Every structure is written in C-alpha cells, then in structure tokens.
gemmi code that builds the backbone of each chain (N, CA, C; Angstrom):
import gemmi

chains = {
    "A": [
        ("GLY", (-29.307, 15.684, 2.752), (-27.986, 16.058, 2.461), (-27.125, 16.541, 3.595)),
        ("GLU", (-27.158, 17.787, 3.947), (-26.202, 18.331, 4.914), (-26.701, 18.152, 6.329)),
        ("SER", (-25.805, 17.946, 7.228), (-26.210, 17.722, 8.609), (-26.202, 19.038, 9.360)),
        ("VAL", (-26.850, 19.060, 10.476), (-26.853, 20.217, 11.346), (-26.260, 19.777, 12.663)),
        ("GLY", (-25.236, 20.432, 13.123), (-24.610, 20.055, 14.368), (-24.064, 18.654, 14.297)),
        ("LEU", (-24.312, 17.845, 15.331), (-23.739, 16.519, 15.431), (-24.655, 15.451, 14.854)),
        ("HIS", (-25.812, 15.810, 14.362), (-26.785, 14.813, 13.958), (-26.705, 14.612, 12.459)),
        ("LEU", (-26.378, 13.356, 12.080), (-26.326, 13.032, 10.670), (-27.734, 12.892, 10.132)),
        ("PRO", (-27.964, 13.372, 8.911), (-29.226, 13.017, 8.254), (-29.291, 11.505, 8.107)),
        ("THR", (-30.473, 10.955, 8.215), (-30.620, 9.515, 8.092), (-31.649, 9.206, 7.033)),
        ("LEU", (-31.467, 8.056, 6.426), (-32.400, 7.555, 5.424), (-32.612, 6.088, 5.728)),
        ("SER", (-33.864, 5.697, 5.868), (-34.186, 4.316, 6.155), (-35.027, 3.769, 5.010)),
        ("VAL", (-34.611, 2.660, 4.431), (-35.340, 2.084, 3.289), (-35.524, 0.589, 3.511)),
        ("GLN", (-36.460, 0.032, 2.756), (-36.683, -1.405, 2.788), (-35.759, -2.078, 1.773)),
        ("GLU", (-35.309, -3.246, 2.117), (-34.497, -4.030, 1.185), (-35.222, -4.174, -0.146)),
        ("GLY", (-34.499, -3.927, -1.207), (-35.071, -4.043, -2.547), (-35.553, -2.718, -3.113)),
        ("ASP", (-35.795, -1.731, -2.241), (-36.199, -0.404, -2.729), (-34.984, 0.326, -3.296)),
        ("ASN", (-35.262, 1.400, -4.019), (-34.182, 2.280, -4.480), (-33.944, 3.366, -3.430)),
        ("SER", (-32.697, 3.762, -3.273), (-32.328, 4.809, -2.308), (-31.796, 6.017, -3.058)),
        ("ILE", (-32.115, 7.184, -2.553), (-31.539, 8.412, -3.117), (-30.943, 9.214, -1.973)),
        ("ILE", (-29.661, 9.479, -2.067), (-28.953, 10.250, -1.052), (-28.509, 11.560, -1.690)),
        ("ASN", (-28.794, 12.649, -1.016), (-28.542, 13.971, -1.585), (-27.381, 14.676, -0.907)),
        ("CYS", (-26.794, 15.608, -1.653), (-25.662, 16.362, -1.134), (-25.653, 17.727, -1.802)),
        ("ALA", (-25.555, 18.771, -0.983), (-25.394, 20.120, -1.509), (-23.933, 20.499, -1.346)),
        ("TYR", (-23.283, 20.861, -2.414), (-21.881, 21.240, -2.283), (-21.748, 22.754, -2.285)),
        ("SER", (-20.573, 23.210, -1.855), (-20.474, 24.629, -1.499), (-19.765, 25.494, -2.535)),
        ("ASN", (-18.861, 24.890, -3.309), (-17.970, 25.697, -4.135), (-18.338, 25.563, -5.611)),
        ("SER", (-18.801, 26.664, -6.198), (-19.182, 26.611, -7.610), (-17.986, 26.346, -8.512)),
        ("ALA", (-16.765, 26.520, -7.971), (-15.566, 26.273, -8.761), (-15.136, 24.800, -8.732)),
        ("SER", (-15.837, 23.977, -7.949), (-15.477, 22.555, -7.897), (-15.798, 21.882, -9.213)),
        ("ASP", (-14.874, 21.050, -9.673), (-15.113, 20.418, -10.980), (-15.004, 18.905, -10.927)),
        ("TYR", (-14.905, 18.355, -9.734), (-14.791, 16.906, -9.610), (-15.447, 16.511, -8.306)),
        ("PHE", (-16.250, 15.441, -8.353), (-17.036, 15.043, -7.197), (-16.947, 13.531, -7.027)),
        ("ILE", (-16.930, 13.120, -5.769), (-16.794, 11.695, -5.471), (-17.801, 11.326, -4.380)),
        ("TRP", (-18.360, 10.143, -4.494), (-19.164, 9.567, -3.413), (-18.359, 8.459, -2.735)),
        ("TYR", (-18.406, 8.485, -1.386), (-17.751, 7.461, -0.585), (-18.774, 6.766, 0.303)),
        ("LYS", (-18.472, 5.513, 0.607), (-19.263, 4.729, 1.555), (-18.376, 4.405, 2.747)),
        ("GLN", (-18.903, 4.617, 3.952), (-18.125, 4.276, 5.139), (-18.946, 3.356, 6.042)),
        ("GLU", (-18.488, 2.135, 6.161), (-19.116, 1.189, 7.073), (-18.564, 1.404, 8.478)),
        ("SER", (-19.318, 0.967, 9.442), (-18.970, 1.206, 10.838), (-17.576, 0.667, 11.157)),
        ("GLY", (-16.723, 1.504, 11.730), (-15.393, 1.082, 12.149), (-14.369, 0.972, 11.032)),
        ("LYS", (-14.741, 1.433, 9.832), (-13.817, 1.324, 8.700), (-13.555, 2.684, 8.073)),
        ("GLY", (-12.550, 2.729, 7.219), (-12.295, 3.932, 6.457), (-13.251, 4.049, 5.293)),
        ("PRO", (-13.420, 5.255, 4.743), (-14.293, 5.438, 3.586), (-13.801, 4.651, 2.376)),
        ("GLN", (-14.753, 4.294, 1.532), (-14.454, 3.513, 0.334), (-15.033, 4.223, -0.873)),
        ("PHE", (-14.224, 4.414, -1.889), (-14.652, 5.070, -3.132), (-15.804, 4.284, -3.767)),
        ("ILE", (-16.855, 5.019, -4.181), (-17.966, 4.356, -4.885), (-17.975, 4.762, -6.351)),
        ("ILE", (-18.088, 6.068, -6.591), (-18.231, 6.551, -7.949), (-17.848, 8.019, -7.984)),
        ("ASP", (-17.402, 8.481, -9.130), (-17.044, 9.891, -9.262), (-17.724, 10.481, -10.489)),
        ("ILE", (-17.690, 11.810, -10.599), (-18.249, 12.491, -11.755), (-17.542, 13.823, -11.931)),
        ("ARG", (-17.305, 14.182, -13.173), (-16.690, 15.469, -13.483), (-17.795, 16.471, -13.780)),
        ("SER", (-17.442, 17.748, -13.686), (-18.456, 18.794, -13.829), (-18.962, 18.931, -15.256)),
        ("ASN", (-18.286, 18.304, -16.225), (-18.780, 18.372, -17.608), (-19.800, 17.269, -17.903)),
        ("MET", (-20.207, 16.547, -16.847), (-21.197, 15.492, -16.986), (-22.369, 15.789, -16.061)),
        ("ASP", (-23.562, 15.282, -16.430), (-24.744, 15.403, -15.574), (-25.056, 14.112, -14.849)),
        ("LYS", (-24.579, 13.013, -15.418), (-24.981, 11.707, -14.898), (-23.878, 10.708, -15.178)),
        ("ARG", (-23.688, 9.799, -14.238), (-22.734, 8.712, -14.446), (-23.265, 7.479, -13.746)),
        ("GLN", (-23.132, 6.347, -14.411), (-23.682, 5.119, -13.832), (-22.581, 4.124, -13.557)),
        ("GLY", (-22.763, 3.415, -12.429), (-21.887, 2.303, -12.109), (-22.745, 1.074, -11.892)),
        ("GLN", (-22.200, 0.134, -11.169), (-22.980, -1.069, -10.883), (-23.958, -0.769, -9.758)),
        ("ARG", (-25.217, -0.715, -10.026), (-26.323, -0.428, -9.101), (-26.302, 1.007, -8.566)),
        ("VAL", (-25.351, 1.812, -8.951), (-25.310, 3.192, -8.477), (-25.300, 4.161, -9.645)),
        ("THR", (-25.947, 5.310, -9.412), (-25.968, 6.387, -10.391), (-25.722, 7.684, -9.644)),
        ("VAL", (-24.857, 8.525, -10.173), (-24.647, 9.843, -9.586), (-25.195, 10.882, -10.562)),
        ("LEU", (-25.952, 11.821, -10.012), (-26.504, 12.927, -10.793), (-25.914, 14.229, -10.279)),
        ("LEU", (-25.553, 15.100, -11.194), (-24.957, 16.378, -10.833), (-25.777, 17.514, -11.428)),
        ("ASN", (-26.204, 18.432, -10.586), (-26.921, 19.624, -11.043), (-26.100, 20.833, -10.623)),
        ("LYS", (-25.341, 21.351, -11.576), (-24.422, 22.447, -11.258), (-25.157, 23.751, -10.998)),
        ("THR", (-26.321, 23.885, -11.561), (-27.089, 25.134, -11.411), (-27.416, 25.384, -9.947)),
        ("VAL", (-27.819, 24.321, -9.256), (-28.170, 24.467, -7.838), (-27.126, 23.840, -6.925)),
        ("LYS", (-25.993, 23.466, -7.479), (-24.890, 22.872, -6.703), (-25.376, 21.676, -5.876)),
        ("HIS", (-25.927, 20.707, -6.577), (-26.545, 19.555, -5.921), (-26.066, 18.271, -6.589)),
        ("LEU", (-25.796, 17.314, -5.732), (-25.294, 16.002, -6.160), (-26.204, 14.954, -5.531)),
        ("SER", (-26.509, 13.901, -6.263), (-27.258, 12.821, -5.628), (-26.660, 11.478, -6.005)),
        ("LEU", (-26.848, 10.525, -5.112), (-26.413, 9.152, -5.331), (-27.645, 8.269, -5.273)),
        ("GLN", (-27.884, 7.553, -6.335), (-29.012, 6.628, -6.376), (-28.478, 5.204, -6.305)),
        ("ILE", (-29.044, 4.438, -5.391), (-28.661, 3.030, -5.253), (-29.882, 2.204, -5.611)),
        ("ALA", (-29.737, 1.369, -6.612), (-30.852, 0.531, -7.056), (-30.906, -0.762, -6.242)),
        ("ALA", (-32.125, -1.225, -5.985), (-32.334, -2.509, -5.298), (-31.449, -2.608, -4.061)),
        ("THR", (-31.661, -1.683, -3.144), (-30.800, -1.559, -1.964), (-30.770, -2.857, -1.160)),
        ("GLN", (-29.574, -3.202, -0.709), (-29.348, -4.444, 0.034), (-28.874, -4.127, 1.446)),
        ("PRO", (-29.022, -5.055, 2.379), (-28.545, -4.804, 3.751), (-27.070, -4.408, 3.803)),
        ("GLY", (-26.268, -4.919, 2.897), (-24.852, -4.564, 2.850), (-24.598, -3.122, 2.435)),
        ("ASP", (-25.634, -2.451, 1.972), (-25.496, -1.032, 1.610), (-25.622, -0.123, 2.822)),
        ("SER", (-26.023, -0.673, 3.953), (-26.145, 0.132, 5.171), (-24.781, 0.695, 5.549)),
        ("ALA", (-24.703, 2.023, 5.635), (-23.426, 2.692, 5.877), (-23.686, 4.186, 5.941)),
        ("VAL", (-22.639, 4.958, 6.176), (-22.707, 6.404, 6.029), (-22.112, 6.755, 4.668)),
        ("TYR", (-22.818, 7.593, 3.927), (-22.384, 7.986, 2.594), (-21.978, 9.458, 2.603)),
        ("PHE", (-20.795, 9.715, 2.057), (-20.277, 11.074, 1.987), (-20.086, 11.483, 0.534)),
        ("CYS", (-20.418, 12.745, 0.246), (-19.980, 13.306, -1.015), (-18.731, 14.135, -0.737)),
        ("ALA", (-17.890, 14.276, -1.720), (-16.695, 15.100, -1.600), (-16.520, 15.885, -2.891)),
        ("GLU", (-16.042, 17.109, -2.774), (-15.822, 17.951, -3.939), (-14.346, 18.352, -4.001)),
        ("MET", (-13.872, 18.511, -5.220), (-12.506, 18.964, -5.431), (-12.545, 20.236, -6.272)),
        ("PRO", (-12.081, 21.341, -5.713), (-12.067, 22.577, -6.495), (-11.134, 22.459, -7.691)),
        ("SER", (-11.446, 23.195, -8.731), (-10.575, 23.222, -9.904), (-9.275, 23.925, -9.548)),
        ("GLY", (-8.256, 23.716, -10.335), (-6.982, 24.362, -10.058), (-5.890, 23.395, -9.705)),
        ("GLY", (-6.242, 22.108, -9.585), (-5.216, 21.080, -9.411), (-4.670, 20.939, -8.020)),
        ("SER", (-5.393, 21.411, -6.992), (-4.834, 21.321, -5.640), (-4.986, 19.934, -5.038)),
        ("GLU", (-5.848, 19.083, -5.611), (-6.124, 17.760, -5.046), (-6.601, 17.806, -3.604)),
        ("LYS", (-7.202, 18.889, -3.168), (-7.743, 18.980, -1.814), (-9.216, 18.642, -1.876)),
        ("LEU", (-9.579, 17.508, -1.295), (-10.976, 17.107, -1.258), (-11.664, 17.732, -0.052)),
        ("VAL", (-12.879, 18.221, -0.257), (-13.700, 18.739, 0.831), (-14.906, 17.822, 0.971)),
        ("PHE", (-15.056, 17.244, 2.147), (-16.113, 16.267, 2.374), (-17.363, 16.921, 2.961)),
        ("GLY", (-18.519, 16.431, 2.550), (-19.754, 16.758, 3.225), (-19.858, 15.986, 4.519)),
        ("LYS", (-20.919, 16.244, 5.279), (-21.023, 15.671, 6.615), (-21.607, 14.268, 6.631)),
        ("GLY", (-22.177, 13.812, 5.533), (-22.602, 12.421, 5.457), (-24.070, 12.198, 5.717)),
        ("THR", (-24.562, 11.092, 5.187), (-25.934, 10.625, 5.405), (-25.867, 9.167, 5.784)),
        ("LYS", (-26.584, 8.806, 6.850), (-26.580, 7.421, 7.294), (-27.733, 6.674, 6.652)),
        ("LEU", (-27.409, 5.640, 5.905), (-28.413, 4.811, 5.240), (-28.592, 3.526, 6.033)),
        ("THR", (-29.842, 3.237, 6.383), (-30.170, 1.977, 7.051), (-31.115, 1.203, 6.148)),
        ("VAL", (-30.771, -0.039, 5.873), (-31.598, -0.885, 5.023), (-32.274, -1.933, 5.901)),
        ("ASN", (-33.580, -1.913, 5.907), (-34.354, -2.848, 6.735), (-34.709, -4.091, 5.929)),
        ("PRO", (-34.469, -5.261, 6.506), (-34.753, -6.499, 5.758), (-36.256, -6.753, 5.607)),
    ],
    "B": [
        ("ASN", (-1.059, -6.966, -2.027), (-0.799, -5.632, -1.450), (-1.534, -5.451, -0.143)),
        ("ALA", (-0.864, -4.843, 0.844), (-1.523, -4.549, 2.112), (-2.411, -3.322, 1.987)),
        ("GLY", (-2.188, -2.477, 0.974), (-2.980, -1.259, 0.828), (-2.416, -0.165, 1.715)),
        ("VAL", (-3.298, 0.501, 2.466), (-2.895, 1.556, 3.384), (-2.970, 1.008, 4.800)),
        ("THR", (-1.873, 1.062, 5.510), (-1.856, 0.579, 6.888), (-1.600, 1.749, 7.839)),
        ("GLN", (-2.248, 1.688, 8.992), (-2.091, 2.716, 10.004), (-1.802, 2.059, 11.341)),
        ("THR", (-0.896, 2.650, 12.096), (-0.651, 2.206, 13.471), (-0.455, 3.429, 14.351)),
        ("PRO", (-0.881, 3.361, 15.617), (-1.637, 2.265, 16.214), (-3.115, 2.339, 15.827)),
        ("LYS", (-3.891, 1.366, 16.252), (-5.323, 1.377, 16.005), (-6.046, 2.244, 17.036)),
        ("PHE", (-5.549, 2.202, 18.255), (-6.107, 2.994, 19.351), (-4.955, 3.632, 20.135)),
        ("GLN", (-5.199, 4.825, 20.666), (-4.187, 5.492, 21.470), (-4.844, 6.432, 22.456)),
        ("VAL", (-4.369, 6.428, 23.691), (-4.810, 7.391, 24.701), (-3.595, 8.212, 25.105)),
        ("LEU", (-3.744, 9.507, 25.049), (-2.664, 10.417, 25.424), (-3.136, 11.350, 26.520)),
        ("LYS", (-2.178, 11.844, 27.295), (-2.481, 12.907, 28.240), (-2.194, 14.243, 27.556)),
        ("THR", (-2.899, 15.266, 27.988), (-2.683, 16.608, 27.445), (-1.200, 16.964, 27.548)),
        ("GLY", (-0.654, 17.479, 26.445), (0.738, 17.891, 26.420), (1.703, 16.847, 25.880)),
        ("GLN", (1.272, 15.588, 25.829), (2.143, 14.557, 25.282), (2.232, 14.688, 23.770)),
        ("SER", (3.300, 14.155, 23.219), (3.449, 14.139, 21.761), (3.464, 12.691, 21.290)),
        ("MET", (3.091, 12.496, 20.043), (3.176, 11.169, 19.458), (3.105, 11.251, 17.939)),
        ("THR", (3.444, 10.158, 17.312), (3.394, 10.068, 15.858), (2.454, 8.959, 15.440)),
        ("LEU", (1.514, 9.296, 14.561), (0.651, 8.292, 13.945), (1.321, 7.865, 12.644)),
        ("GLN", (1.440, 6.552, 12.475), (2.139, 6.037, 11.303), (1.158, 5.693, 10.188)),
        ("CYS", (1.596, 5.933, 8.970), (0.822, 5.564, 7.789), (1.780, 5.085, 6.717)),
        ("ALA", (1.443, 3.968, 6.108), (2.263, 3.432, 5.027), (1.361, 2.863, 3.942)),
        ("GLN", (1.827, 2.993, 2.685), (1.086, 2.406, 1.567), (2.094, 1.706, 0.637)),
        ("ASP", (1.622, 0.616, 0.038), (2.504, -0.183, -0.823), (2.009, -0.206, -2.262)),
        ("MET", (1.268, 0.823, -2.647), (0.693, 0.884, -3.992), (1.429, 1.873, -4.890)),
        ("ASN", (2.516, 2.447, -4.404), (3.318, 3.417, -5.153), (2.499, 4.647, -5.557)),
        ("HIS", (1.569, 5.035, -4.690), (0.744, 6.209, -4.984), (1.513, 7.490, -4.704)),
        ("GLU", (1.276, 8.469, -5.563), (1.934, 9.765, -5.379), (1.334, 10.544, -4.203)),
        ("TYR", (0.017, 10.526, -4.130), (-0.670, 11.410, -3.188), (-0.981, 10.696, -1.886)),
        ("MET", (-0.737, 11.396, -0.776), (-1.137, 10.873, 0.527), (-1.725, 12.010, 1.345)),
        ("SER", (-2.678, 11.666, 2.205), (-3.401, 12.688, 2.960), (-3.704, 12.179, 4.357)),
        ("TRP", (-3.862, 13.125, 5.262), (-4.357, 12.823, 6.599), (-5.646, 13.599, 6.824)),
        ("TYR", (-6.655, 12.892, 7.373), (-7.935, 13.492, 7.714), (-8.236, 13.181, 9.178)),
        ("ARG", (-9.073, 14.020, 9.761), (-9.662, 13.686, 11.040), (-11.178, 13.646, 10.883)),
        ("GLN", (-11.801, 12.773, 11.650), (-13.253, 12.628, 11.584), (-13.809, 12.697, 12.995)),
        ("ASP", (-14.665, 13.668, 13.211), (-15.303, 13.855, 14.499), (-16.757, 13.407, 14.407)),
        ("PRO", (-17.379, 13.056, 15.547), (-18.740, 12.491, 15.521), (-19.709, 13.355, 14.730)),
        ("GLY", (-20.436, 12.710, 13.823), (-21.444, 13.418, 13.048), (-20.882, 14.356, 12.002)),
        ("MET", (-19.588, 14.242, 11.758), (-18.949, 15.145, 10.796), (-18.344, 14.356, 9.659)),
        ("GLY", (-18.149, 15.050, 8.583), (-17.372, 14.455, 7.504), (-15.896, 14.498, 7.846)),
        ("LEU", (-15.080, 14.128, 6.899), (-13.637, 14.144, 7.109), (-13.083, 15.528, 6.795)),
        ("ARG", (-12.159, 15.968, 7.617), (-11.514, 17.259, 7.389), (-10.030, 17.028, 7.142)),
        ("LEU", (-9.530, 17.660, 6.105), (-8.152, 17.451, 5.670), (-7.183, 18.194, 6.588)),
        ("ILE", (-6.190, 17.462, 7.082), (-5.190, 18.061, 7.981), (-3.967, 18.508, 7.176)),
        ("HIS", (-3.322, 17.544, 6.551), (-2.170, 17.805, 5.681), (-2.218, 16.825, 4.516)),
        ("TYR", (-1.552, 17.185, 3.448), (-1.467, 16.255, 2.341), (-0.128, 16.393, 1.647)),
        ("SER", (0.162, 15.435, 0.771), (1.436, 15.415, 0.064), (1.198, 14.919, -1.359)),
        ("VAL", (1.804, 15.606, -2.307), (1.656, 15.197, -3.714), (2.879, 14.411, -4.198)),
        ("GLY", (3.798, 14.142, -3.297), (4.962, 13.339, -3.656), (6.013, 13.451, -2.569)),
        ("ALA", (7.005, 12.582, -2.626), (8.072, 12.592, -1.626), (8.734, 13.962, -1.580)),
        ("GLY", (8.886, 14.483, -0.380), (9.525, 15.776, -0.186), (8.609, 16.971, -0.293)),
        ("ILE", (7.319, 16.720, -0.602), (6.362, 17.822, -0.802), (5.165, 17.623, 0.104)),
        ("THR", (4.908, 18.607, 0.962), (3.708, 18.549, 1.802), (3.023, 19.906, 1.780)),
        ("ASP", (1.747, 19.911, 2.123), (0.993, 21.160, 2.158), (-0.100, 21.047, 3.203)),
        ("GLN", (-0.580, 22.192, 3.645), (-1.595, 22.218, 4.691), (-2.977, 22.022, 4.105)),
        ("GLY", (-3.813, 21.375, 4.914), (-5.207, 21.230, 4.560), (-6.048, 22.246, 5.305)),
        ("GLU", (-7.244, 21.809, 5.675), (-8.221, 22.693, 6.306), (-7.916, 22.952, 7.783)),
        ("VAL", (-7.386, 21.935, 8.497), (-7.184, 22.023, 9.948), (-5.772, 21.584, 10.328)),
        ("PRO", (-4.731, 22.312, 9.931), (-3.348, 21.856, 10.136), (-2.758, 22.146, 11.514)),
        ("ASN", (-3.392, 23.065, 12.266), (-2.749, 23.521, 13.499), (-2.614, 22.404, 14.524)),
        ("GLY", (-1.406, 22.283, 15.095), (-1.143, 21.264, 16.107), (-0.584, 19.973, 15.526)),
        ("TYR", (-0.434, 19.922, 14.208), (0.042, 18.710, 13.527), (1.194, 19.047, 12.575)),
        ("ASN", (2.140, 18.113, 12.503), (3.223, 18.221, 11.523), (3.290, 16.951, 10.705)),
        ("VAL", (3.746, 17.072, 9.466), (3.947, 15.902, 8.613), (5.276, 16.038, 7.885)),
        ("SER", (5.742, 14.916, 7.389), (6.897, 14.891, 6.491), (6.693, 13.735, 5.533)),
        ("ARG", (7.331, 13.789, 4.393), (7.192, 12.711, 3.391), (8.589, 12.461, 2.804)),
        ("SER", (9.344, 11.670, 3.526), (10.715, 11.400, 3.074), (10.752, 10.265, 2.046)),
        ("THR", (9.727, 9.415, 2.037), (9.648, 8.343, 1.040), (8.251, 8.338, 0.436)),
        ("THR", (8.098, 7.674, -0.695), (6.777, 7.549, -1.315), (5.834, 6.768, -0.416)),
        ("GLU", (6.369, 5.786, 0.318), (5.533, 4.853, 1.068), (4.974, 5.403, 2.372)),
        ("ASP", (5.710, 6.272, 3.049), (5.380, 6.635, 4.424), (4.975, 8.098, 4.566)),
        ("PHE", (3.992, 8.327, 5.428), (3.502, 9.693, 5.642), (3.067, 9.812, 7.096)),
        ("PRO", (4.006, 9.981, 8.027), (3.641, 10.045, 9.449), (3.042, 11.397, 9.828)),
        ("LEU", (2.152, 11.353, 10.791), (1.507, 12.558, 11.322), (1.935, 12.727, 12.770)),
        ("ARG", (2.499, 13.885, 13.081), (2.991, 14.138, 14.438), (2.081, 15.113, 15.161)),
        ("LEU", (1.702, 14.724, 16.366), (1.003, 15.644, 17.265), (2.057, 16.207, 18.205)),
        ("LEU", (2.202, 17.499, 18.204), (3.319, 18.125, 18.899), (3.079, 18.216, 20.403)),
        ("SER", (1.874, 18.611, 20.783), (1.500, 18.735, 22.188), (-0.004, 18.487, 22.249)),
        ("ALA", (-0.380, 17.245, 22.545), (-1.778, 16.825, 22.401), (-2.717, 17.661, 23.269)),
        ("ALA", (-3.880, 17.941, 22.709), (-4.935, 18.679, 23.402), (-6.234, 17.877, 23.296)),
        ("PRO", (-7.157, 18.032, 24.261), (-8.434, 17.299, 24.193), (-9.184, 17.537, 22.881)),
        ("SER", (-8.998, 18.722, 22.273), (-9.676, 19.013, 21.002), (-9.169, 18.129, 19.857)),
        ("GLN", (-8.066, 17.432, 20.076), (-7.534, 16.539, 19.044), (-8.051, 15.105, 19.201)),
        ("THR", (-8.914, 14.885, 20.180), (-9.598, 13.600, 20.277), (-10.438, 13.408, 19.025)),
        ("SER", (-10.176, 12.323, 18.300), (-10.812, 12.137, 17.008), (-10.399, 10.775, 16.450)),
        ("VAL", (-10.965, 10.458, 15.297), (-10.487, 9.303, 14.532), (-9.705, 9.850, 13.351)),
        ("TYR", (-8.507, 9.352, 13.169), (-7.616, 9.856, 12.130), (-7.496, 8.829, 11.009)),
        ("PHE", (-7.697, 9.307, 9.792), (-7.586, 8.442, 8.622), (-6.483, 8.950, 7.710)),
        ("CYS", (-5.688, 8.010, 7.275), (-4.683, 8.276, 6.250), (-5.228, 7.730, 4.933)),
        ("ALA", (-4.913, 8.402, 3.850), (-5.354, 7.935, 2.535), (-4.233, 8.105, 1.535)),
        ("SER", (-4.204, 7.230, 0.556), (-3.279, 7.407, -0.565), (-4.093, 7.337, -1.847)),
        ("SER", (-3.568, 7.943, -2.894), (-4.351, 7.991, -4.123), (-3.454, 8.132, -5.332)),
        ("TYR", (-4.034, 7.769, -6.453), (-3.403, 8.024, -7.731), (-4.372, 8.883, -8.539)),
        ("LYS", (-3.832, 9.500, -9.528), (-4.660, 10.291, -10.429), (-4.342, 9.811, -11.832)),
        ("LEU", (-5.334, 9.257, -12.483), (-5.096, 8.681, -13.791), (-6.281, 9.000, -14.666)),
        ("ALA", (-6.001, 9.650, -15.804), (-7.052, 9.991, -16.766), (-8.193, 10.741, -16.085)),
        ("GLY", (-7.830, 11.645, -15.193), (-8.827, 12.477, -14.545), (-9.554, 11.837, -13.388)),
        ("VAL", (-9.261, 10.580, -13.102), (-9.887, 9.903, -11.970), (-8.943, 9.966, -10.781)),
        ("TYR", (-9.500, 10.335, -9.657), (-8.707, 10.496, -8.448), (-9.308, 9.567, -7.408)),
        ("GLU", (-8.737, 8.370, -7.271), (-9.318, 7.383, -6.373), (-8.464, 7.243, -5.128)),
        ("GLN", (-9.067, 7.569, -4.005), (-8.363, 7.471, -2.734), (-8.646, 6.139, -2.065)),
        ("TYR", (-7.616, 5.593, -1.459), (-7.734, 4.395, -0.648), (-7.442, 4.803, 0.793)),
        ("PHE", (-8.368, 4.471, 1.677), (-8.227, 4.880, 3.075), (-7.727, 3.726, 3.936)),
        ("GLY", (-6.952, 4.090, 4.955), (-6.566, 3.118, 5.961), (-7.705, 2.877, 6.928)),
        ("PRO", (-7.507, 1.973, 7.884), (-8.588, 1.610, 8.816), (-8.815, 2.617, 9.928)),
        ("GLY", (-7.919, 3.588, 10.076), (-8.123, 4.630, 11.080), (-7.383, 4.386, 12.376)),
        ("THR", (-7.085, 5.495, 13.074), (-6.523, 5.463, 14.433), (-7.461, 6.264, 15.316)),
        ("ARG", (-7.957, 5.609, 16.361), (-8.858, 6.300, 17.292), (-8.026, 6.864, 18.428)),
        ("LEU", (-7.957, 8.195, 18.509), (-7.125, 8.878, 19.501), (-7.992, 9.578, 20.533)),
        ("THR", (-7.665, 9.344, 21.803), (-8.331, 10.042, 22.901), (-7.282, 10.810, 23.685)),
        ("VAL", (-7.545, 12.092, 23.891), (-6.635, 12.928, 24.679), (-7.353, 13.355, 25.952)),
        ("THR", (-6.790, 12.986, 27.089), (-7.458, 13.278, 28.370), (-6.802, 14.463, 29.085)),
    ],
}
model = gemmi.Model(1)
for chain_id, residues in chains.items():
    chain = gemmi.Chain(chain_id)
    for i, (resn, *xyz) in enumerate(residues, 1):
        res = gemmi.Residue()
        res.name, res.seqid = resn, gemmi.SeqId(i, " ")
        for name, pos in zip(("N", "CA", "C"), xyz):
            atom = gemmi.Atom()
            atom.name, atom.element = name, gemmi.Element(name[0])
            atom.pos, atom.b_iso = gemmi.Position(*pos), 0.0
            res.add_atom(atom)
        chain.add_residue(res)
    model.add_chain(chain)
structure = gemmi.Structure()
structure.add_model(model)
structure.setup_entities()
C-alpha cells in the first residue's frame, strides 16, 4: 500500500494470475474512494469507485473492497494481463462536499508474460 | 470530444520566471483541478474550481494562482518559478452525477525549473 520516501511499493505477477493492490487511507471521515490507473507518460485513468456505505463493488475484471474498521481499501484484478502494468493509486474524498481528492502514493504493478 | 487538453507538454524555466500552464476541457464539466506529481508520489491538489468564477485552494497552493472565467478553461499561473516547482502537472475535469465523481485527466505538463 503506502510508499516510504521516493520508493513506490511494487507488485510483480504472472500473466493470468490475480493481483491484489492495497491502500491504507488516512481520514476516517472519508466517504468516497476511487482507484486510478496511471500508465507511463499518461494521466491517471478512473477504474472504479466505492462509497463508504458499501463493502465491495465489482467492475469488469476488477473488484474493490473497503474495510472501514481498519481504514483499508484493496483493488483486485482478475486474470491480470500485460496491459494492466501501471501504477495504481487510491484516492479518498472526505465527507462534507468539498470535492477535494487526496491521493495515496501508488503501487507499481508489473505483469510478466 | 478532445477531452482534457494541456499545453505545453514540456517546459523549462529559469528561477524567477513566470508562466501559465493552459488547461481546457470540452465536456462541459463543472469541476476542474490542478495537481502536481513528484517522483514516487501520488498527486497533490494545488487548486480546484467547482464552477466558473469559483476557485479554492488545495493541499499545496503556494506559488500558484488560478482563475476560472469560463467553464472550459482553467489556467495555472506560476508567479515566480522555483526549483521546488519542478514536477509533472496534471489538470483534471469532472462531473458529479448520482454520487459518482469521475475525473478525466489531461496528458500532463512536465516542468523543469533550473
């Protein structure tokens, strides 16, 4: 999940395996969470979101799990493909309607063929 | 739709120079934001806007100004560039519909201040 200094956490998986990327968020008042994918040289891209009144949400090949008790978010990618190689960020939005997203530091996923 | 466009793609400035990073979106989104991304870091919010004529500070606003005179454009001004502002800058626009807040990011501007 969280990085230390300048070094991103990394996850290396084999093509076809499932990937789990973790994120610890900081604000217990956050009620909306988003996962982004950022490929090299590009801007982040929205993947999936979840509200705090949910524990789980599924998309196409992706599932987000939210554990509010320990302030933990995870992104599961099924049957990981080489095109999934990227840096993945979680972002949290505090309640109160400010629309200010706070991003985590990211995890670099490498998919080996 | 072109989506979110940013210019320039690359820029080198000397310390003390000023410049404006341009951002435009053609999706009629209410919300626009500027972030900076430093190596090994997530994105940090500089300024944002919830509509034309309305702007607010993010996490790291010092040294930057913004204005939002139209829905489409959200320029970011560096008043007096410093080496600490060397970074990649991303502009984003978003809509909020039925509780979903989906941001679309531009391709980024890579700024180096010497």
